[in-house]
PyMOL Python script that loads the backbone (N, CA, C, O; Angstrom):
from pymol import cmd

cmd.read_pdbstr("""\
ATOM      1  N   UNK A   1       8.550 -15.601   9.330  1.00  0.00           N
ATOM      2  CA  UNK A   1       7.429 -14.093   9.457  1.00  0.00           C
ATOM      3  C   UNK A   1       7.454 -13.587   8.662  1.00  0.00           C
ATOM      4  O   UNK A   1       8.287 -13.698   7.762  1.00  0.00           O
ATOM      5  N   UNK A   2       6.246 -12.607   8.730  1.00  0.00           N
ATOM      6  CA  UNK A   2       5.983 -11.981   7.479  1.00  0.00           C
ATOM      7  C   UNK A   2       5.648 -10.547   8.257  1.00  0.00           C
ATOM      8  O   UNK A   2       4.952 -10.315   9.246  1.00  0.00           O
ATOM      9  N   UNK A   3       6.516  -9.596   7.305  1.00  0.00           N
ATOM     10  CA  UNK A   3       6.171  -8.075   7.720  1.00  0.00           C
ATOM     11  C   UNK A   3       5.488  -7.365   6.257  1.00  0.00           C
ATOM     12  O   UNK A   3       5.932  -7.656   5.147  1.00  0.00           O
ATOM     13  N   UNK A   4       4.417  -6.458   6.451  1.00  0.00           N
ATOM     14  CA  UNK A   4       4.073  -5.952   5.564  1.00  0.00           C
ATOM     15  C   UNK A   4       3.819  -4.245   5.869  1.00  0.00           C
ATOM     16  O   UNK A   4       3.058  -4.055   6.818  1.00  0.00           O
ATOM     17  N   UNK A   5       4.267  -3.183   5.304  1.00  0.00           N
ATOM     18  CA  UNK A   5       4.437  -2.023   5.342  1.00  0.00           C
ATOM     19  C   UNK A   5       3.883  -1.288   4.260  1.00  0.00           C
ATOM     20  O   UNK A   5       3.748  -1.934   3.221  1.00  0.00           O
ATOM     21  N   UNK A   6       3.537  -0.133   4.244  1.00  0.00           N
ATOM     22  CA  UNK A   6       2.909   0.242   3.266  1.00  0.00           C
ATOM     23  C   UNK A   6       3.383   2.067   4.052  1.00  0.00           C
ATOM     24  O   UNK A   6       3.290   2.488   5.205  1.00  0.00           O
ATOM     25  N   UNK A   7       3.702   2.486   3.219  1.00  0.00           N
ATOM     26  CA  UNK A   7       3.952   4.179   3.209  1.00  0.00           C
ATOM     27  C   UNK A   7       3.264   4.953   1.993  1.00  0.00           C
ATOM     28  O   UNK A   7       3.440   4.995   0.775  1.00  0.00           O
ATOM     29  N   UNK A   8       2.362   5.566   2.945  1.00  0.00           N
ATOM     30  CA  UNK A   8       1.520   6.684   2.271  1.00  0.00           C
ATOM     31  C   UNK A   8       2.022   8.305   2.334  1.00  0.00           C
ATOM     32  O   UNK A   8       1.921   8.935   3.386  1.00  0.00           O
ATOM     33  N   UNK A   9       2.447   8.774   1.383  1.00  0.00           N
ATOM     34  CA  UNK A   9       2.802   9.951   1.744  1.00  0.00           C
ATOM     35  C   UNK A   9       2.475  11.328   0.898  1.00  0.00           C
ATOM     36  O   UNK A   9       1.989  11.148  -0.219  1.00  0.00           O
ATOM     37  N   UNK A  10       2.653  12.428   1.245  1.00  0.00           N
ATOM     38  CA  UNK A  10       2.111  13.705   0.402  1.00  0.00           C
ATOM     39  C   UNK A  10       3.280  14.161   0.274  1.00  0.00           C
ATOM     40  O   UNK A  10       3.312  15.243  -0.313  1.00  0.00           O
ATOM     41  N   UNK A  11       4.705  13.567   0.746  1.00  0.00           N
ATOM     42  CA  UNK A  11       6.271  14.367   0.250  1.00  0.00           C
ATOM     43  C   UNK A  11       7.009  13.683   0.503  1.00  0.00           C
ATOM     44  O   UNK A  11       6.886  12.889   1.436  1.00  0.00           O
ATOM     45  N   UNK A  12       8.123  13.774  -0.319  1.00  0.00           N
ATOM     46  CA  UNK A  12       9.154  12.988   0.195  1.00  0.00           C
ATOM     47  C   UNK A  12      10.141  13.830   0.878  1.00  0.00           C
ATOM     48  O   UNK A  12      11.196  13.221   1.059  1.00  0.00           O
ATOM     49  N   UNK A  13      10.138  15.225   1.383  1.00  0.00           N
ATOM     50  CA  UNK A  13      10.709  15.894   1.724  1.00  0.00           C
ATOM     51  C   UNK A  13      10.591  15.526   3.832  1.00  0.00           C
ATOM     52  O   UNK A  13       9.672  16.162   4.348  1.00  0.00           O
ATOM     53  N   UNK A  14      11.162  14.908   4.523  1.00  0.00           N
ATOM     54  CA  UNK A  14      11.311  14.796   5.378  1.00  0.00           C
ATOM     55  C   UNK A  14      13.036  14.126   6.283  1.00  0.00           C
ATOM     56  O   UNK A  14      14.147  13.779   5.882  1.00  0.00           O
ATOM     57  N   UNK A  15      12.447  14.229   7.437  1.00  0.00           N
ATOM     58  CA  UNK A  15      13.477  13.839   8.117  1.00  0.00           C
ATOM     59  C   UNK A  15      13.521  12.135   8.889  1.00  0.00           C
ATOM     60  O   UNK A  15      13.685  11.580   9.975  1.00  0.00           O
ATOM     61  N   UNK A  16      13.269  11.874   7.566  1.00  0.00           N
ATOM     62  CA  UNK A  16      13.465  10.086   8.065  1.00  0.00           C
ATOM     63  C   UNK A  16      14.725   9.697   6.461  1.00  0.00           C
ATOM     64  O   UNK A  16      14.249   9.353   5.379  1.00  0.00           O
ATOM     65  N   UNK A  17      15.815   9.810   6.614  1.00  0.00           N
ATOM     66  CA  UNK A  17      16.366   9.074   5.278  1.00  0.00           C
ATOM     67  C   UNK A  17      16.328   7.519   5.239  1.00  0.00           C
ATOM     68  O   UNK A  17      16.390   6.879   4.189  1.00  0.00           O
ATOM     69  N   UNK A  18      16.215   6.944   6.539  1.00  0.00           N
ATOM     70  CA  UNK A  18      16.045   5.663   6.251  1.00  0.00           C
ATOM     71  C   UNK A  18      14.605   5.064   5.933  1.00  0.00           C
ATOM     72  O   UNK A  18      14.368   3.974   6.454  1.00  0.00           O
ATOM     73  N   UNK A  19      13.498   5.703   5.053  1.00  0.00           N
ATOM     74  CA  UNK A  19      12.599   5.237   5.081  1.00  0.00           C
ATOM     75  C   UNK A  19      12.749   4.683   3.357  1.00  0.00           C
ATOM     76  O   UNK A  19      12.356   3.620   2.878  1.00  0.00           O
ATOM     77  N   UNK A  20      13.561   5.993   2.583  1.00  0.00           N
ATOM     78  CA  UNK A  20      13.867   5.328   1.537  1.00  0.00           C
ATOM     79  C   UNK A  20      13.109   5.704   0.462  1.00  0.00           C
ATOM     80  O   UNK A  20      13.213   5.192  -0.653  1.00  0.00           O
ATOM     81  N   UNK A  21      12.198   6.760   0.815  1.00  0.00           N
ATOM     82  CA  UNK A  21      10.676   6.596  -0.186  1.00  0.00           C
ATOM     83  C   UNK A  21      11.286   6.945  -1.353  1.00  0.00           C
ATOM     84  O   UNK A  21      12.392   7.485  -1.328  1.00  0.00           O
ATOM     85  N   UNK A  22      10.492   6.619  -2.776  1.00  0.00           N
ATOM     86  CA  UNK A  22      10.954   6.584  -3.642  1.00  0.00           C
ATOM     87  C   UNK A  22       9.576   7.522  -4.553  1.00  0.00           C
ATOM     88  O   UNK A  22       8.463   7.775  -4.090  1.00  0.00           O
ATOM     89  N   UNK A  23      10.101   7.887  -5.924  1.00  0.00           N
ATOM     90  CA  UNK A  23       8.809   9.279  -6.330  1.00  0.00           C
ATOM     91  C   UNK A  23       7.561   8.418  -6.672  1.00  0.00           C
ATOM     92  O   UNK A  23       6.472   8.992  -6.667  1.00  0.00           O
ATOM     93  N   UNK A  24       7.621   7.049  -6.978  1.00  0.00           N
ATOM     94  CA  UNK A  24       6.415   6.479  -7.364  1.00  0.00           C
ATOM     95  C   UNK A  24       6.671   4.612  -6.973  1.00  0.00           C
ATOM     96  O   UNK A  24       7.777   4.146  -6.698  1.00  0.00           O
ATOM     97  N   UNK A  25       5.473   3.852  -7.037  1.00  0.00           N
ATOM     98  CA  UNK A  25       5.913   2.771  -7.653  1.00  0.00           C
ATOM     99  C   UNK A  25       5.863   1.965  -5.948  1.00  0.00           C
ATOM    100  O   UNK A  25       5.751   2.547  -4.869  1.00  0.00           O
ATOM    101  N   UNK A  26       5.974   0.666  -6.171  1.00  0.00           N
ATOM    102  CA  UNK A  26       5.883  -0.080  -5.210  1.00  0.00           C
ATOM    103  C   UNK A  26       6.830  -1.020  -4.945  1.00  0.00           C
ATOM    104  O   UNK A  26       7.063  -1.603  -6.003  1.00  0.00           O
ATOM    105  N   UNK A  27       7.293  -1.327  -4.325  1.00  0.00           N
ATOM    106  CA  UNK A  27       8.597  -2.336  -3.589  1.00  0.00           C
ATOM    107  C   UNK A  27       8.575  -3.183  -2.629  1.00  0.00           C
ATOM    108  O   UNK A  27       8.368  -2.910  -1.447  1.00  0.00           O
ATOM    109  N   UNK A  28       8.847  -4.554  -3.217  1.00  0.00           N
ATOM    110  CA  UNK A  28       8.732  -5.850  -2.507  1.00  0.00           C
ATOM    111  C   UNK A  28       9.766  -6.632  -2.472  1.00  0.00           C
ATOM    112  O   UNK A  28      10.207  -7.307  -3.402  1.00  0.00           O
ATOM    113  N   UNK A  29      10.225  -6.536  -1.229  1.00  0.00           N
ATOM    114  CA  UNK A  29      10.989  -7.226  -0.557  1.00  0.00           C
ATOM    115  C   UNK A  29      11.077  -8.586   0.111  1.00  0.00           C
ATOM    116  O   UNK A  29      10.475  -8.674   1.181  1.00  0.00           O
ATOM    117  N   UNK A  30      11.844  -9.872  -0.412  1.00  0.00           N
ATOM    118  CA  UNK A  30      11.835 -10.199   0.238  1.00  0.00           C
ATOM    119  C   UNK A  30      13.151 -11.211   1.017  1.00  0.00           C
ATOM    120  O   UNK A  30      13.916 -11.701   0.187  1.00  0.00           O
ATOM    121  N   UNK A  31      13.365 -11.445   2.033  1.00  0.00           N
ATOM    122  CA  UNK A  31      14.574 -11.498   3.057  1.00  0.00           C
ATOM    123  C   UNK A  31      14.574 -13.062   3.615  1.00  0.00           C
ATOM    124  O   UNK A  31      13.719 -13.616   4.306  1.00  0.00           O
ATOM    125  N   UNK A  32      15.565 -13.480   3.193  1.00  0.00           N
ATOM    126  CA  UNK A  32      15.365 -15.482   3.350  1.00  0.00           C
ATOM    127  C   UNK A  32      16.426 -16.089   3.078  1.00  0.00           C
ATOM    128  O   UNK A  32      17.518 -15.519   3.054  1.00  0.00           O
ATOM    129  N   UNK A  33      16.235 -17.497   2.803  1.00  0.00           N
ATOM    130  CA  UNK A  33      17.019 -18.154   2.060  1.00  0.00           C
ATOM    131  C   UNK A  33      17.684 -17.888   0.837  1.00  0.00           C
ATOM    132  O   UNK A  33      18.877 -17.876   0.531  1.00  0.00           O
ATOM    133  N   UNK A  34      16.314 -17.612   0.018  1.00  0.00           N
ATOM    134  CA  UNK A  34      16.636 -16.784  -1.469  1.00  0.00           C
ATOM    135  C   UNK A  34      15.991 -15.614  -1.568  1.00  0.00           C
ATOM    136  O   UNK A  34      14.846 -15.554  -2.016  1.00  0.00           O
ATOM    137  N   UNK A  35      16.830 -14.303  -1.057  1.00  0.00           N
ATOM    138  CA  UNK A  35      16.109 -12.885  -1.182  1.00  0.00           C
ATOM    139  C   UNK A  35      16.138 -12.933  -2.504  1.00  0.00           C
ATOM    140  O   UNK A  35      16.798 -13.494  -3.379  1.00  0.00           O
ATOM    141  N   UNK A  36      14.704 -11.746  -2.367  1.00  0.00           N
ATOM    142  CA  UNK A  36      14.090 -10.912  -3.930  1.00  0.00           C
ATOM    143  C   UNK A  36      14.183  -9.727  -3.800  1.00  0.00           C
ATOM    144  O   UNK A  36      14.398  -9.368  -2.643  1.00  0.00           O
ATOM    145  N   UNK A  37      14.129  -9.199  -4.308  1.00  0.00           N
ATOM    146  CA  UNK A  37      13.358  -7.733  -4.258  1.00  0.00           C
ATOM    147  C   UNK A  37      12.518  -7.095  -5.954  1.00  0.00           C
ATOM    148  O   UNK A  37      13.142  -6.784  -6.968  1.00  0.00           O
ATOM    149  N   UNK A  38      11.357  -7.071  -5.816  1.00  0.00           N
ATOM    150  CA  UNK A  38      10.792  -6.108  -6.998  1.00  0.00           C
ATOM    151  C   UNK A  38      10.798  -4.688  -7.013  1.00  0.00           C
ATOM    152  O   UNK A  38      10.836  -4.056  -5.957  1.00  0.00           O
ATOM    153  N   UNK A  39      10.766  -4.190  -8.011  1.00  0.00           N
ATOM    154  CA  UNK A  39      10.594  -3.156  -8.161  1.00  0.00           C
ATOM    155  C   UNK A  39       9.473  -2.607  -9.517  1.00  0.00           C
ATOM    156  O   UNK A  39       9.416  -2.897 -10.712  1.00  0.00           O
ATOM    157  N   UNK A  40       8.753  -1.782  -8.717  1.00  0.00           N
ATOM    158  CA  UNK A  40       7.647  -1.821 -10.021  1.00  0.00           C
ATOM    159  C   UNK A  40       7.484  -0.098 -10.123  1.00  0.00           C
ATOM    160  O   UNK A  40       8.036   0.468  -9.179  1.00  0.00           O
ATOM    161  N   UNK A  41       7.013   0.549 -10.822  1.00  0.00           N
ATOM    162  CA  UNK A  41       7.443   1.693 -11.159  1.00  0.00           C
ATOM    163  C   UNK A  41       6.323   2.108 -11.951  1.00  0.00           C
ATOM    164  O   UNK A  41       5.752   1.305 -12.688  1.00  0.00           O
ATOM    165  N   UNK A  42       5.849   3.718 -11.818  1.00  0.00           N
ATOM    166  CA  UNK A  42       4.318   4.257 -12.845  1.00  0.00           C
ATOM    167  C   UNK A  42       5.077   4.726 -14.202  1.00  0.00           C
ATOM    168  O   UNK A  42       5.268   5.884 -13.828  1.00  0.00           O
ATOM    169  N   UNK A  43       5.516   4.699 -15.192  1.00  0.00           N
ATOM    170  CA  UNK A  43       5.823   5.334 -16.461  1.00  0.00           C
ATOM    171  C   UNK A  43       4.982   7.019 -16.599  1.00  0.00           C
ATOM    172  O   UNK A  43       4.626   7.521 -17.665  1.00  0.00           O
ATOM    173  N   UNK A  44       4.816   7.654 -15.193  1.00  0.00           N
ATOM    174  CA  UNK A  44       3.683   8.468 -16.235  1.00  0.00           C
ATOM    175  C   UNK A  44       4.368   9.737 -15.049  1.00  0.00           C
ATOM    176  O   UNK A  44       4.753   9.682 -13.881  1.00  0.00           O
ATOM    177  N   UNK A  45       4.262  10.796 -16.052  1.00  0.00           N
ATOM    178  CA  UNK A  45       5.223  11.843 -15.416  1.00  0.00           C
ATOM    179  C   UNK A  45       4.405  12.769 -14.220  1.00  0.00           C
ATOM    180  O   UNK A  45       3.228  13.111 -14.336  1.00  0.00           O
ATOM    181  N   UNK A  46       5.386  13.140 -12.908  1.00  0.00           N
ATOM    182  CA  UNK A  46       4.666  13.635 -12.032  1.00  0.00           C
ATOM    183  C   UNK A  46       3.603  14.855 -12.138  1.00  0.00           C
ATOM    184  O   UNK A  46       2.906  15.049 -11.142  1.00  0.00           O
ATOM    185  N   UNK A  47       3.455  15.557 -13.088  1.00  0.00           N
ATOM    186  CA  UNK A  47       2.455  16.560 -13.175  1.00  0.00           C
ATOM    187  C   UNK A  47       1.038  15.498 -13.643  1.00  0.00           C
ATOM    188  O   UNK A  47      -0.089  15.983 -13.752  1.00  0.00           O
ATOM    189  N   UNK A  48       1.330  13.978 -13.891  1.00  0.00           N
ATOM    190  CA  UNK A  48       0.332  13.560 -14.148  1.00  0.00           C
ATOM    191  C   UNK A  48      -0.432  12.798 -13.687  1.00  0.00           C
ATOM    192  O   UNK A  48      -1.362  12.142 -14.156  1.00  0.00           O
ATOM    193  N   UNK A  49       0.204  12.956 -12.264  1.00  0.00           N
ATOM    194  CA  UNK A  49      -0.392  11.729 -11.136  1.00  0.00           C
ATOM    195  C   UNK A  49      -1.591  12.033 -10.615  1.00  0.00           C
ATOM    196  O   UNK A  49      -2.334  11.221 -10.064  1.00  0.00           O
ATOM    197  N   UNK A  50      -1.834  13.332 -10.791  1.00  0.00           N
ATOM    198  CA  UNK A  50      -3.212  13.420 -10.118  1.00  0.00           C
ATOM    199  C   UNK A  50      -4.386  12.539 -11.204  1.00  0.00           C
ATOM    200  O   UNK A  50      -5.230  11.770 -10.745  1.00  0.00           O
ATOM    201  N   UNK A  51      -4.267  12.765 -12.348  1.00  0.00           N
ATOM    202  CA  UNK A  51      -5.308  11.740 -13.360  1.00  0.00           C
ATOM    203  C   UNK A  51      -4.999  10.561 -13.395  1.00  0.00           C
ATOM    204  O   UNK A  51      -5.714   9.697 -13.903  1.00  0.00           O
ATOM    205  N   UNK A  52      -3.527  10.285 -12.685  1.00  0.00           N
ATOM    206  CA  UNK A  52      -3.205   8.505 -12.901  1.00  0.00           C
ATOM    207  C   UNK A  52      -3.843   7.813 -11.601  1.00  0.00           C
ATOM    208  O   UNK A  52      -4.577   6.838 -11.762  1.00  0.00           O
ATOM    209  N   UNK A  53      -3.572   8.310 -10.300  1.00  0.00           N
ATOM    210  CA  UNK A  53      -2.952   7.697  -9.100  1.00  0.00           C
ATOM    211  C   UNK A  53      -4.941   7.393  -8.552  1.00  0.00           C
ATOM    212  O   UNK A  53      -5.121   6.386  -7.867  1.00  0.00           O
ATOM    213  N   UNK A  54      -5.873   8.030  -8.800  1.00  0.00           N
ATOM    214  CA  UNK A  54      -6.819   8.189  -7.887  1.00  0.00           C
ATOM    215  C   UNK A  54      -7.442   6.166  -7.842  1.00  0.00           C
ATOM    216  O   UNK A  54      -7.911   5.566  -6.875  1.00  0.00           O
ATOM    217  N   UNK A  55      -7.173   5.616  -9.303  1.00  0.00           N
ATOM    218  CA  UNK A  55      -7.709   4.219  -9.432  1.00  0.00           C
ATOM    219  C   UNK A  55      -6.722   3.443  -8.275  1.00  0.00           C
ATOM    220  O   UNK A  55      -7.167   2.396  -7.805  1.00  0.00           O
ATOM    221  N   UNK A  56      -5.359   3.944  -7.795  1.00  0.00           N
ATOM    222  CA  UNK A  56      -4.784   3.069  -7.505  1.00  0.00           C
ATOM    223  C   UNK A  56      -4.829   3.054  -5.976  1.00  0.00           C
ATOM    224  O   UNK A  56      -4.336   2.113  -5.353  1.00  0.00           O
ATOM    225  N   UNK A  57      -5.533   4.293  -5.245  1.00  0.00           N
ATOM    226  CA  UNK A  57      -5.113   4.538  -4.043  1.00  0.00           C
ATOM    227  C   UNK A  57      -6.405   4.232  -3.190  1.00  0.00           C
ATOM    228  O   UNK A  57      -6.178   4.452  -2.000  1.00  0.00           O
ATOM    229  N   UNK A  58      -7.633   3.813  -3.419  1.00  0.00           N
ATOM    230  CA  UNK A  58      -8.890   3.743  -2.991  1.00  0.00           C
ATOM    231  C   UNK A  58      -9.086   2.849  -2.809  1.00  0.00           C
ATOM    232  O   UNK A  58      -9.700   2.519  -1.794  1.00  0.00           O
ATOM    233  N   UNK A  59      -8.521   1.725  -4.005  1.00  0.00           N
ATOM    234  CA  UNK A  59      -8.983  -0.187  -3.517  1.00  0.00           C
ATOM    235  C   UNK A  59      -9.383  -0.503  -2.690  1.00  0.00           C
ATOM    236  O   UNK A  59     -10.545  -0.833  -2.455  1.00  0.00           O
ATOM    237  N   UNK A  60      -8.279  -0.466  -1.892  1.00  0.00           N
ATOM    238  CA  UNK A  60      -7.801  -1.239  -0.058  1.00  0.00           C
ATOM    239  C   UNK A  60      -8.981  -0.442   0.541  1.00  0.00           C
ATOM    240  O   UNK A  60      -9.872  -1.048   1.136  1.00  0.00           O
ATOM    241  N   UNK A  61      -9.008   0.777   0.411  1.00  0.00           N
ATOM    242  CA  UNK A  61     -10.463   1.265   1.542  1.00  0.00           C
ATOM    243  C   UNK A  61     -11.797   0.922   1.129  1.00  0.00           C
ATOM    244  O   UNK A  61     -12.777   0.763   1.857  1.00  0.00           O
ATOM    245  N   UNK A  62     -11.712   0.812  -0.329  1.00  0.00           N
ATOM    246  CA  UNK A  62     -13.067   0.682  -0.593  1.00  0.00           C
ATOM    247  C   UNK A  62     -13.299  -1.004  -0.607  1.00  0.00           C
ATOM    248  O   UNK A  62     -14.383  -1.554  -0.801  1.00  0.00           O
ATOM    249  N   UNK A  63     -12.347  -1.498  -0.420  1.00  0.00           N
ATOM    250  CA  UNK A  63     -12.889  -2.766  -0.296  1.00  0.00           C
ATOM    251  C   UNK A  63     -12.666  -3.495   0.711  1.00  0.00           C
ATOM    252  O   UNK A  63     -12.663  -4.726   0.690  1.00  0.00           O
ATOM    253  N   UNK A  64     -12.457  -2.780   1.692  1.00  0.00           N
ATOM    254  CA  UNK A  64     -12.412  -2.844   3.041  1.00  0.00           C
ATOM    255  C   UNK A  64     -13.630  -2.766   3.962  1.00  0.00           C
ATOM    256  O   UNK A  64     -13.727  -3.319   5.057  1.00  0.00           O
ATOM    257  N   UNK A  65     -14.522  -2.020   3.373  1.00  0.00           N
ATOM    258  CA  UNK A  65     -15.880  -1.561   3.718  1.00  0.00           C
ATOM    259  C   UNK A  65     -17.156  -2.706   4.562  1.00  0.00           C
ATOM    260  O   UNK A  65     -17.995  -2.628   5.459  1.00  0.00           O
ATOM    261  N   UNK A  66     -16.481  -3.998   3.331  1.00  0.00           N
ATOM    262  CA  UNK A  66     -17.292  -4.927   3.630  1.00  0.00           C
ATOM    263  C   UNK A  66     -16.921  -5.397   5.632  1.00  0.00           C
ATOM    264  O   UNK A  66     -17.737  -5.186   6.529  1.00  0.00           O
ATOM    265  N   UNK A  67     -15.499  -6.041   5.837  1.00  0.00           N
ATOM    266  CA  UNK A  67     -14.776  -6.228   6.847  1.00  0.00           C
ATOM    267  C   UNK A  67     -15.099  -5.782   7.582  1.00  0.00           C
ATOM    268  O   UNK A  67     -15.460  -6.409   8.577  1.00  0.00           O
ATOM    269  N   UNK A  68     -15.173  -4.004   7.491  1.00  0.00           N
ATOM    270  CA  UNK A  68     -15.287  -3.369   8.590  1.00  0.00           C
ATOM    271  C   UNK A  68     -16.643  -3.628   9.076  1.00  0.00           C
ATOM    272  O   UNK A  68     -16.802  -4.396  10.025  1.00  0.00           O
ATOM    273  N   UNK A  69     -17.719  -3.004   8.458  1.00  0.00           N
ATOM    274  CA  UNK A  69     -19.218  -3.333   8.669  1.00  0.00           C
ATOM    275  C   UNK A  69     -19.456  -4.677   9.496  1.00  0.00           C
ATOM    276  O   UNK A  69     -20.444  -4.798  10.220  1.00  0.00           O
ATOM    277  N   UNK A  70     -18.722  -5.443   9.385  1.00  0.00           N
ATOM    278  CA  UNK A  70     -18.886  -7.071   9.458  1.00  0.00           C
ATOM    279  C   UNK A  70     -18.320  -7.792  10.621  1.00  0.00           C
ATOM    280  O   UNK A  70     -18.524  -8.962  10.945  1.00  0.00           O
ATOM    281  N   UNK A  71     -17.251  -6.512  11.448  1.00  0.00           N
ATOM    282  CA  UNK A  71     -16.361  -6.555  11.903  1.00  0.00           C
ATOM    283  C   UNK A  71     -17.381  -6.114  13.497  1.00  0.00           C
ATOM    284  O   UNK A  71     -18.429  -5.481  13.371  1.00  0.00           O
ATOM    285  N   UNK A  72     -16.939  -6.501  14.711  1.00  0.00           N
ATOM    286  CA  UNK A  72     -17.505  -6.457  16.052  1.00  0.00           C
ATOM    287  C   UNK A  72     -17.333  -5.104  16.163  1.00  0.00           C
ATOM    288  O   UNK A  72     -16.263  -4.776  15.651  1.00  0.00           O
ATOM    289  N   UNK A  73     -18.181  -3.826  16.795  1.00  0.00           N
ATOM    290  CA  UNK A  73     -18.019  -2.638  17.332  1.00  0.00           C
ATOM    291  C   UNK A  73     -16.301  -2.616  17.884  1.00  0.00           C
ATOM    292  O   UNK A  73     -15.609  -3.542  18.306  1.00  0.00           O
ATOM    293  N   UNK A  74     -15.943  -1.006  17.656  1.00  0.00           N
ATOM    294  CA  UNK A  74     -14.823  -0.831  18.410  1.00  0.00           C
ATOM    295  C   UNK A  74     -13.694  -0.380  17.511  1.00  0.00           C
ATOM    296  O   UNK A  74     -14.190  -0.074  16.426  1.00  0.00           O
ATOM    297  N   UNK A  75     -12.307  -0.202  17.508  1.00  0.00           N
ATOM    298  CA  UNK A  75     -11.249  -0.336  17.009  1.00  0.00           C
ATOM    299  C   UNK A  75     -10.879  -1.022  16.072  1.00  0.00           C
ATOM    300  O   UNK A  75     -10.369  -1.724  16.945  1.00  0.00           O
ATOM    301  N   UNK A  76     -10.581  -1.612  14.991  1.00  0.00           N
ATOM    302  CA  UNK A  76      -9.856  -2.839  14.432  1.00  0.00           C
ATOM    303  C   UNK A  76      -8.176  -2.436  13.599  1.00  0.00           C
ATOM    304  O   UNK A  76      -7.697  -1.574  12.863  1.00  0.00           O
ATOM    305  N   UNK A  77      -8.001  -2.977  13.901  1.00  0.00           N
ATOM    306  CA  UNK A  77      -6.859  -3.133  12.640  1.00  0.00           C
ATOM    307  C   UNK A  77      -6.381  -3.883  12.142  1.00  0.00           C
ATOM    308  O   UNK A  77      -6.170  -4.924  12.764  1.00  0.00           O
ATOM    309  N   UNK A  78      -5.994  -3.782  10.895  1.00  0.00           N
ATOM    310  CA  UNK A  78      -5.500  -4.791   9.951  1.00  0.00           C
ATOM    311  C   UNK A  78      -5.535  -6.166  10.135  1.00  0.00           C
ATOM    312  O   UNK A  78      -6.070  -7.042   9.454  1.00  0.00           O
ATOM    313  N   UNK A  79      -4.727  -6.239  11.401  1.00  0.00           N
ATOM    314  CA  UNK A  79      -4.699  -7.915  12.025  1.00  0.00           C
ATOM    315  C   UNK A  79      -5.647  -8.401  12.663  1.00  0.00           C
ATOM    316  O   UNK A  79      -5.370  -9.555  12.990  1.00  0.00           O
ATOM    317  N   UNK A  80      -7.037  -7.955  13.141  1.00  0.00           N
ATOM    318  CA  UNK A  80      -8.314  -8.154  13.444  1.00  0.00           C
ATOM    319  C   UNK A  80      -9.051  -8.246  12.435  1.00  0.00           C
ATOM    320  O   UNK A  80     -10.078  -8.893  12.636  1.00  0.00           O
ATOM    321  N   UNK A  81      -8.812  -7.530  10.645  1.00  0.00           N
ATOM    322  CA  UNK A  81     -10.007  -8.056   9.774  1.00  0.00           C
ATOM    323  C   UNK A  81      -9.364  -9.220   8.223  1.00  0.00           C
ATOM    324  O   UNK A  81      -8.158  -9.389   8.048  1.00  0.00           O
ATOM    325  N   UNK A  82     -10.081  -9.655   7.601  1.00  0.00           N
ATOM    326  CA  UNK A  82      -9.319 -10.875   7.126  1.00  0.00           C
ATOM    327  C   UNK A  82      -8.641  -9.952   6.073  1.00  0.00           C
ATOM    328  O   UNK A  82      -8.981  -8.775   5.954  1.00  0.00           O
ATOM    329  N   UNK A  83      -7.306 -10.743   5.025  1.00  0.00           N
ATOM    330  CA  UNK A  83      -6.785  -9.909   3.991  1.00  0.00           C
ATOM    331  C   UNK A  83      -8.059  -9.555   2.868  1.00  0.00           C
ATOM    332  O   UNK A  83      -8.930 -10.260   2.359  1.00  0.00           O
ATOM    333  N   UNK A  84      -7.622  -7.763   2.730  1.00  0.00           N
ATOM    334  CA  UNK A  84      -8.112  -6.922   2.147  1.00  0.00           C
ATOM    335  C   UNK A  84      -7.870  -7.536   0.243  1.00  0.00           C
ATOM    336  O   UNK A  84      -6.806  -7.214  -0.284  1.00  0.00           O
ATOM    337  N   UNK A  85      -8.531  -8.072  -0.301  1.00  0.00           N
ATOM    338  CA  UNK A  85      -7.928  -8.044  -2.083  1.00  0.00           C
ATOM    339  C   UNK A  85      -9.462  -7.407  -2.839  1.00  0.00           C
ATOM    340  O   UNK A  85     -10.559  -7.091  -2.380  1.00  0.00           O
ATOM    341  N   UNK A  86      -8.762  -7.425  -4.425  1.00  0.00           N
ATOM    342  CA  UNK A  86      -9.788  -6.867  -4.828  1.00  0.00           C
ATOM    343  C   UNK A  86     -11.144  -7.804  -5.163  1.00  0.00           C
ATOM    344  O   UNK A  86     -11.024  -9.026  -5.077  1.00  0.00           O
ATOM    345  N   UNK A  87     -12.392  -7.236  -5.535  1.00  0.00           N
ATOM    346  CA  UNK A  87     -13.453  -8.195  -5.331  1.00  0.00           C
ATOM    347  C   UNK A  87     -13.674  -8.161  -6.844  1.00  0.00           C
ATOM    348  O   UNK A  87     -14.208  -7.161  -7.323  1.00  0.00           O
ATOM    349  N   UNK A  88     -13.352  -9.049  -7.536  1.00  0.00           N
ATOM    350  CA  UNK A  88     -13.033  -9.233  -9.127  1.00  0.00           C
ATOM    351  C   UNK A  88     -14.685 -10.077 -10.048  1.00  0.00           C
ATOM    352  O   UNK A  88     -14.559 -10.821 -11.021  1.00  0.00           O
ATOM    353  N   UNK A  89     -15.910  -9.746  -9.495  1.00  0.00           N
ATOM    354  CA  UNK A  89     -16.636 -10.263  -9.936  1.00  0.00           C
ATOM    355  C   UNK A  89     -18.142  -9.814  -9.682  1.00  0.00           C
ATOM    356  O   UNK A  89     -19.067 -10.430 -10.212  1.00  0.00           O
TER     357      UNK A  89
END
""", "prot")
cmd.dss("prot")
cmd.show_as("cartoon", "prot")
cmd.util.cbc("prot")
cmd.orient("prot")
């Protein structure tokens, strides 16, 4: 089984201690016979996030436009669309 969860947030001041929200970056966990955890952080001061992060946040939504336009009318979820990956070329 594969499970993907993305947490987008404006503040870590929430009443959900089980979410383990971090200052920045990504955490990838693989659970199974050979468990793995990869942590990627951004070495940028919090006051510089506004200048640094726009290129990181919009890419998935922008790259999904073609798939959403090609989909039948109605509400679609990520399960209904192809995998959204960068178009490099």
